[in-house]
C-alpha positions as CSV (number, residue, x, y, z in Angstrom):
1,M,132.7,63.0,52.9
2,S,132.1,65.3,50.0
3,S,131.3,69.0,50.7
4,W,127.8,68.8,49.3
5,R,126.9,65.8,51.5
6,L,128.3,67.6,54.5
7,C,126.2,70.7,53.7
8,L,123.1,68.5,53.3
9,L,123.7,66.9,56.7
10,L,124.1,70.2,58.4
11,F,120.9,71.5,56.7
12,A,119.0,68.4,58.0
13,C,120.3,68.9,61.5
14,I,119.3,72.6,61.5
15,A,115.8,71.7,60.2
16,L,115.3,69.0,62.8
17,A,116.3,71.5,65.6
18,A,113.9,74.1,64.3
19,C,111.0,71.6,64.4
20,R,111.5,70.8,68.0
21,P,109.3,72.7,70.4
22,A,111.0,75.3,72.5
23,T,111.5,74.2,76.1
24,D,110.5,76.4,79.0
25,P,112.5,75.2,82.0
26,A,110.8,77.5,84.4
27,G,107.2,77.0,83.2
28,S,107.0,73.4,82.1
29,A,108.7,71.7,85.0
30,V,106.7,69.0,86.8
31,E,107.3,68.7,90.5
32,T,107.1,65.3,92.2
33,V,108.1,65.0,95.8
34,E,108.7,62.0,98.1
35,V,106.3,61.2,100.9
36,T,107.3,59.5,104.1
37,S,104.0,57.5,104.6
38,P,101.4,57.2,101.9
39,E,98.9,55.7,104.3
40,E,99.0,58.8,106.6
41,G,96.4,61.0,104.9
42,G,96.9,60.1,101.3
43,A,94.1,58.6,99.1
44,V,93.1,55.3,100.8
45,S,90.2,53.1,99.5
46,T,88.5,50.7,101.9
47,A,84.9,50.4,100.8
48,P,83.8,46.8,100.0
49,L,83.7,45.7,96.4
50,A,81.5,42.7,95.6
51,D,82.4,40.5,92.6
52,E,79.4,41.6,90.7
53,D,80.5,45.2,91.2
54,L,83.9,44.9,89.6
55,P,83.0,44.7,85.9
56,E,80.9,47.8,86.1
57,V,81.2,51.0,88.1
58,S,78.9,50.9,91.1
59,A,77.6,54.1,92.7
60,L,78.4,54.9,96.3
61,P,75.4,55.3,98.7
62,E,73.9,58.7,98.5
63,T,74.3,61.2,101.4
64,P,71.1,63.3,101.1
65,L,70.9,66.3,103.4
66,E,67.4,65.5,104.5
67,N,68.5,62.2,106.2
68,V,71.3,63.5,108.4
69,D,72.4,61.2,111.2
70,W,72.5,63.3,114.4
71,A,74.0,60.6,116.6
72,P,76.8,61.8,118.9
73,M,80.1,62.3,117.1
74,T,83.6,63.6,117.7
75,L,86.4,64.6,115.4
76,T,89.4,62.3,116.0
77,D,91.3,63.0,112.8
78,G,91.1,66.7,112.5
79,T,90.1,70.0,114.1
80,A,87.3,72.3,113.0
81,A,86.8,76.0,113.8
82,L,83.9,78.2,112.8
83,G,83.9,81.9,112.2
84,C,81.6,84.5,110.7
85,E,84.4,86.5,109.1
86,L,86.2,85.8,105.9
87,D,89.2,87.8,107.1
88,Y,91.2,85.1,108.8
89,A,94.3,87.4,108.9
90,N,92.6,89.8,111.3
91,A,89.8,87.7,112.8
92,G,91.6,84.4,113.1
93,D,90.1,81.0,112.5
94,G,87.1,81.4,114.7
95,E,85.9,79.3,117.6
96,V,87.0,75.6,117.7
97,L,84.0,73.3,117.5
98,A,83.8,70.9,120.4
99,A,80.1,69.8,120.2
100,F,78.4,68.7,117.0
101,E,74.8,68.2,118.0
102,Q,72.2,70.2,116.1
103,D,71.4,72.6,118.9
104,A,75.1,73.2,119.6
105,L,75.9,73.9,116.0
106,R,72.9,76.2,115.7
107,T,74.1,78.2,118.7
108,A,77.6,78.4,117.3
109,M,76.4,79.6,113.9
110,Q,73.7,82.0,115.2
111,A,76.1,84.9,115.1
112,C,76.8,84.3,111.4
113,A,73.1,84.5,110.4
114,E,73.0,88.3,110.4
115,R,75.9,88.5,107.9
116,G,74.7,85.5,105.9
117,V,78.2,83.9,105.7
118,F,80.3,81.6,107.7
119,R,83.7,80.0,107.3
120,L,84.7,76.5,108.4
121,R,88.4,76.1,109.0
122,Y,89.2,72.3,108.8
123,R,92.6,70.8,109.3
124,G,93.0,67.1,109.2
125,R,92.1,63.9,107.3
126,V,89.0,63.4,105.1
127,T,87.1,60.7,107.0
128,Q,83.4,59.7,107.7
129,E,83.4,62.2,110.5
130,F,84.3,65.0,108.1
131,T,81.5,64.0,105.8
132,Q,79.0,64.0,108.7
133,L,80.3,67.4,109.8
134,M,79.7,68.9,106.3
135,Q,76.2,67.5,106.2
136,R,75.3,68.9,109.6
137,L,76.7,72.3,108.9
138,A,74.9,72.5,105.6
139,V,71.6,71.7,107.2
140,V,72.0,74.2,110.1
141,A,73.2,76.9,107.7
142,E,70.1,76.3,105.5
143,G,67.8,76.6,108.6
144,L,69.5,79.9,109.6
145,G,69.4,81.3,106.1
146,I,73.2,81.4,105.7
147,D,73.6,80.9,102.0
148,K,77.3,81.8,101.7
149,R,79.5,79.0,103.0
150,V,83.3,78.7,102.8
151,L,85.4,75.6,103.5
152,D,88.9,76.8,104.4
153,I,90.7,73.5,104.2
154,D,94.2,72.1,105.0
155,S,94.3,68.4,104.5
156,S,96.9,65.8,103.4
157,G,94.1,63.5,102.2
158,G,92.1,60.5,103.6
159,M,89.5,58.1,102.4
160,V,88.5,58.2,98.8
161,E,84.9,57.1,99.3
162,E,84.4,59.7,102.0
163,A,86.0,62.4,99.9
164,I,83.5,61.6,97.2
165,R,80.5,61.6,99.6
166,A,81.7,64.8,101.2
167,G,82.2,66.3,97.7
168,D,78.7,65.5,96.7
169,V,77.4,67.2,99.9
170,I,79.5,70.2,99.1
171,A,78.2,70.3,95.6
172,E,74.6,70.0,96.8
173,S,74.8,72.7,99.4
174,R,76.8,75.4,97.6
175,W,80.2,75.8,99.1
176,T,83.2,77.9,98.2
177,I,86.6,76.2,98.9
178,W,89.8,77.9,99.9
179,V,93.3,76.4,100.1
180,R,95.0,79.3,101.6
181,D,98.8,80.1,101.4
182,G,100.7,77.7,103.6
183,A,97.9,75.0,103.4
184,V,97.8,71.9,101.4
185,C,95.2,69.8,99.7
186,H,96.7,66.4,98.8
187,S,95.5,63.1,97.5
188,A,91.8,62.4,98.4
189,C,91.4,66.1,99.4
190,V,91.6,67.0,95.7
191,F,88.2,65.4,95.2
192,L,86.7,68.0,97.5
193,L,87.8,70.8,95.1
194,A,85.7,69.3,92.4
195,G,82.5,69.7,94.5
196,G,83.0,73.4,95.3
197,D,81.1,76.2,93.5
198,T,84.3,78.3,93.5
199,R,87.8,77.3,94.4
200,L,90.6,79.7,95.4
201,I,93.9,78.0,95.8
202,G,97.0,79.6,97.3
203,G,98.6,76.5,98.7
204,R,99.8,73.3,97.2
205,V,97.6,70.7,95.6
206,G,99.0,67.2,95.0
207,I,97.9,63.8,93.7
208,H,99.1,60.2,93.6
209,R,97.9,56.7,93.1
210,I,95.1,55.4,95.2
211,I,96.0,52.8,97.8
212,R,93.7,49.9,98.0
213,M,94.1,48.9,101.7
214,S,91.4,46.3,102.1
215,S,92.3,44.4,98.9
216,T,92.6,40.6,98.9
217,A,94.4,40.6,95.6
218,S,97.5,38.4,95.1
219,T,98.3,39.3,91.5
220,R,98.7,42.6,89.7
221,A,95.7,41.7,87.5
222,E,93.5,41.1,90.5
223,L,94.6,44.4,92.1
224,N,94.1,46.4,88.9
225,R,90.6,44.8,88.5
226,E,89.6,46.2,91.9
227,L,91.3,49.6,91.2
228,R,89.3,49.9,87.9
229,A,86.1,49.9,89.9
230,V,87.5,52.5,92.4
231,Y,88.8,54.7,89.6
232,G,85.5,54.3,87.8
233,R,83.7,55.8,90.8
234,V,86.2,58.6,90.8
235,R,85.7,59.3,87.1
236,D,81.9,59.4,87.5
237,Y,82.3,61.8,90.5
238,L,84.6,64.1,88.6
239,E,82.5,64.1,85.5
240,R,79.2,65.0,87.3
241,N,81.0,67.8,89.2
242,G,82.5,69.4,86.1
243,A,86.1,68.3,86.6
244,A,88.3,66.5,84.1
245,V,88.4,62.7,84.3
246,A,92.0,63.1,83.3
247,V,92.8,63.7,86.9
248,A,92.0,60.0,87.7
249,D,94.2,58.9,84.8
250,L,97.1,61.1,86.0
251,M,96.7,59.7,89.5
252,M,97.2,56.2,88.2
253,A,100.6,57.0,86.9
254,V,102.0,58.6,90.1
255,P,103.4,56.0,92.7
256,N,101.8,56.4,96.1
257,R,105.2,56.9,97.7
258,S,105.4,60.2,95.7
259,L,103.2,63.2,95.2
260,R,102.7,65.1,92.0
261,I,102.2,68.8,92.7
262,L,99.7,70.3,90.2
263,T,100.6,73.5,88.6
264,T,98.3,76.5,88.4
265,D,97.7,75.8,84.7
266,E,96.9,72.2,85.4
267,L,94.4,73.1,88.2
268,K,92.6,75.3,85.7
269,L,92.9,72.8,82.9
270,Y,91.4,70.0,85.1
271,G,88.6,72.2,86.4
272,L,89.8,72.3,90.0
273,D,90.4,76.1,90.3
274,G,88.2,79.1,89.9
275,V,84.5,78.9,89.1
276,N,83.0,75.3,88.8
277,P,82.0,74.9,85.1
278,A,79.1,72.6,86.1
279,Q,77.7,75.1,88.6
280,D,78.3,77.9,86.1
281,D,75.9,76.2,83.7
282,L,73.2,76.0,86.4
283,D,73.8,79.7,87.3
284,R,73.4,80.7,83.7
285,L,70.0,79.0,83.7
286,R,69.0,80.7,86.9
287,L,70.2,84.1,85.8
288,M,68.4,83.7,82.4
289,R,65.1,83.2,84.2
290,K,65.7,86.0,86.7
291,C,67.6,88.6,84.7
292,G,67.0,87.8,81.1
293,Q,69.0,86.6,78.1
294,D,70.6,90.0,77.5
295,F,72.0,90.0,81.0
296,V,73.5,86.6,80.6
297,N,75.1,87.6,77.3
298,R,76.6,90.7,78.7
299,R,77.8,88.8,81.8
300,D,79.5,86.2,79.5
301,A,81.1,89.0,77.4
302,Y,82.3,90.7,80.5
303,A,83.9,87.5,81.9
304,R,85.8,87.0,78.6
305,A,87.0,90.6,78.6
306,F,88.0,90.3,82.3
307,D,90.1,87.2,81.6
308,A,91.7,88.8,78.6
309,T,92.3,92.3,80.1
310,C,92.4,92.1,83.9
311,N,93.3,88.5,85.0
312,A,97.0,88.6,84.3
313,P,99.6,86.6,86.2
314,D,101.6,89.8,87.0
315,R,98.7,91.5,88.7
316,D,97.6,91.3,92.3
317,V,94.0,91.1,93.6
318,E,93.8,94.9,94.0
319,Q,94.8,95.6,90.4
320,M,92.5,92.9,89.0
321,A,89.6,94.3,91.0
322,A,90.2,97.9,89.9
323,C,90.5,96.8,86.3
324,G,87.3,94.8,86.6
325,L,85.4,97.7,88.1
326,E,86.6,100.1,85.3
327,L,85.6,97.5,82.7
328,R,82.0,97.0,84.0
329,S,80.5,100.1,82.5
330,T,81.4,99.0,79.0
331,F,79.0,96.1,79.4
332,G,76.2,98.0,81.3
333,F,77.0,96.9,84.8
334,P,75.9,97.2,87.5
335,D,72.6,96.2,85.9
336,E,69.5,98.3,86.9
337,Q,67.2,95.2,87.1
338,C,69.7,92.8,88.7
339,P,72.3,94.8,90.6
340,S,73.2,92.1,93.1
341,E,73.9,89.6,90.3
342,S,76.1,92.0,88.4
343,P,79.9,91.2,88.3
344,L,81.8,92.6,91.3
345,S,78.5,93.7,92.9
346,E,80.1,93.4,96.4
347,F,82.0,96.6,95.6
348,D,78.6,98.4,95.2
349,L,77.4,97.1,98.6
350,V,80.5,97.6,100.6
351,G,82.3,100.9,101.0
352,Q,85.4,100.1,103.1
353,M,86.9,96.9,101.8
354,T,88.8,94.6,104.2
355,A,91.2,91.7,103.5
356,A,88.2,89.3,103.4
357,A,86.4,91.4,100.8
358,G,89.5,91.4,98.7
359,V,89.5,87.6,98.8
360,A,85.7,87.5,98.3
361,S,85.9,89.5,95.0
362,R,87.9,86.7,93.5
363,L,85.6,84.0,94.9
364,R,82.5,85.8,93.6
365,I,80.9,85.7,97.0
366,L,78.5,88.5,96.5
367,G,76.9,90.9,98.9
368,V,79.0,90.0,102.0
369,P,79.3,93.1,104.2
370,A,82.9,93.5,105.4
371,A,83.4,94.1,109.1
372,D,85.0,97.4,110.2
373,S,87.8,96.4,112.6
374,T,88.0,99.9,113.9
375,R,84.3,100.0,114.9
376,A,84.6,96.5,116.4
377,A,87.3,97.8,118.7
378,A,85.5,101.0,119.6
379,P,81.7,100.5,119.1
380,N,81.0,104.2,119.9
381,A,83.5,105.6,117.4
382,E,82.4,107.5,114.4
383,P,81.9,105.4,111.3
384,A,84.7,105.3,108.9
385,P,84.2,107.2,105.6
386,R,83.1,105.1,102.7
387,R,85.7,104.5,100.1
388,A,84.9,105.3,96.5
389,V,84.0,102.2,94.5
390,T,86.1,103.5,91.6
391,S,89.2,102.9,93.7
392,P,88.8,99.7,95.8
393,R,91.6,98.5,97.9
394,P,91.3,94.8,98.8
395,A,93.9,93.2,100.9
396,A,97.5,93.0,99.7
397,P,98.2,89.3,98.9
398,A,100.9,87.4,100.7
399,G,104.4,88.2,99.4
400,R,103.5,91.8,98.6
401,P,106.3,94.3,99.4
402,A,106.1,95.7,102.9
403,A,106.1,99.3,101.6
404,D,102.9,98.6,99.6
405,A,101.3,96.9,102.6
406,A,102.2,99.9,104.8
407,A,100.2,102.2,102.5
408,E,97.0,100.5,103.8
409,P,97.4,100.6,107.6
410,S,93.8,99.4,108.3
411,V,94.2,96.2,106.4
412,A,96.7,93.5,107.4
413,P,97.6,91.2,104.5
414,P,97.2,87.4,105.2
415,T,100.5,85.9,106.3
416,E,101.6,82.5,107.3
417,E,101.6,83.7,110.9
418,A,97.8,83.9,110.7
419,V,97.8,80.1,110.6
420,D,97.6,78.7,114.1
421,V,100.4,76.2,113.9
422,A,99.9,75.1,117.5
423,E,96.5,73.6,116.7
424,Q,97.8,71.8,113.6
425,P,96.8,68.1,114.1
426,E,99.7,66.9,111.9
427,S,103.3,67.0,112.9
428,S,105.8,68.8,110.6
429,A,107.2,65.4,109.6
430,E,103.7,64.2,108.6
431,R,103.1,67.4,106.7
432,E,106.3,67.0,104.8
433,G,105.2,63.4,104.1
434,G,102.1,64.7,102.4
435,R,103.9,67.3,100.3
């Protein structure tokens, strides 16, 4: 080969290499893990599909809160505990619910009415019982005036149709959803995330193909025809709750014997993490009527500045909160007319922050007074001095160095030990099967 042809070939190879996008082995890796039993938890569809339903997407029966069925019920596929504190590291998961009648739930939640917030810790499968539980708790909370509701969930999945029904209940009754460190939200549980007003995810979220258990299909074409109707329902649900319908398409491509773990970037991209965009639109309209257009414009500008300046991957919650508080004055916050609606207003209402308030700042749960663990232990003790709002100290997140955590002796960072493994309804083998 002549020298000029060799040079031309080398130049072409260099040019092609330069055109290829750079690979990021650490950041672009997709994690897919094997599951031992897709039917255990998972995303299982069993609702009847009539022939006339298949060509078009048919809506599931509505689950309005005004028509709650109060017939006796039990939880056979999970456990539920109710607490009035967001600080699960120090306060635990709350009292395990054993009775689900209206009077029993009202009695259990009465103590939460004063603070205006309660947390439901649910571990187990998403079934009809779970949907009924969410309905009942929302109705009782509304009657007691508890308008801040947190679903602290750990679930390997369950029934698709019930996850959609429960998700619509969650969307209608204004819930914040946590997937804490060490917890999972797999398969059908992912649909619950779409219904939340705000989602804070520290655990693992995974998806895979829906299993059509009650199918009578004998060919791939017949099965796909049924699944199109099921996925049509899923897409409708995701769309009306502000999540990307691409989640349904991605599920189709993951065999149900595996589990695709969604990355942090994917969760945000698909609208499953952080503030729900659909609810954010409603809140904009509400704030515009209550606080005015100027307030909304400043709030939006602050949110953009916070994301660009404070919300960095290398910062912990404490650093983000301190940055956000310092940034507020630039945009005229706290607002004189609407102080409680101003960004990070919980820092204006609470002097001494606890681990729960640190979590709450990210969740935008506003105006929740943090409990003083010292006074709880000694009711007659002198009140602790208020901490300056210019230097808040929310809880140290899990994984923070011990030296940093020791600098805040009154606040215990959440750890995996805070999770009551003894009450976990799933065995370790089953948990690994859902991962």
